[in-house]
N, C-alpha and C positions, 0 to 999 in steps of 0.2 A: 504494500500500500504506500509506496513512495510518492504516489501521485496526490495523496491526501495530506494537506498541510494545516497546522494550527494557526491561530491568529498571530502568534509571536513569530512563527516561521514565515508567514506572508509578510509581516512587517519587516523582518530581516531581509527577505528576498527582494522586496521593493525599496529597501533602505529608507523606511519610514518609521514613525512612532506607532507602537501598538494601539494607542488611543485613537489615532486617526483611522486605522483599519477597522477598529471596533465601531466607531461612529459611522463609517461608510457602510459596514455590514448591516447595522441597525436600520439605516436609511434605505438600504437596497441599492446603494451606489456601486457596490462591488459584488460580484457573484459569490454568494456564500449560502450555507445552510446551517441552521442552528439545531444541534443534536443535544437535547437536554439543556444544559446551561452553557455549552461550549459551541463556538463557531468553528466550522470546518470549510476548507477551500480545496478545490482541485487545481493542481499546478497547471495542467493543460488549459483549463478554463481561464485561469488568471493570465496565462500567457496570451491567449486569444483576446481577452478583454483589454490587456495592455496594448497589443498590436492594433486593435480597433481604435483605441484612444489616439494612438499615433496616426493611424490612417485618416481619422476624421479631422484632426487638427492640422496635419502636415501632408495632406494628400499629394500635392505636387512634388514634394521632396521625396516621399516614399516611393512614388512612381518612378522617379529618376533612379533611385537606389536599386529598385527591383529590376529595371531595365539593364543596369550595369551588371547585375548578378547573372543575367541570362546569357 
């Protein structure tokens, strides 16, 4: 289950404060599920969510990078 992450692991992964991740999870701003009293995240879903954030904000730049990689 290496794909499942805790709130603290996500905060470390994204280099953010755990409180920020907690607040986002409560608001539904980051994909998460609450199991009992604990928040859990899927790494692959977090990666896709982060990529989507970049794509939405920097679409023209991302397209240029993607073309270079082809």
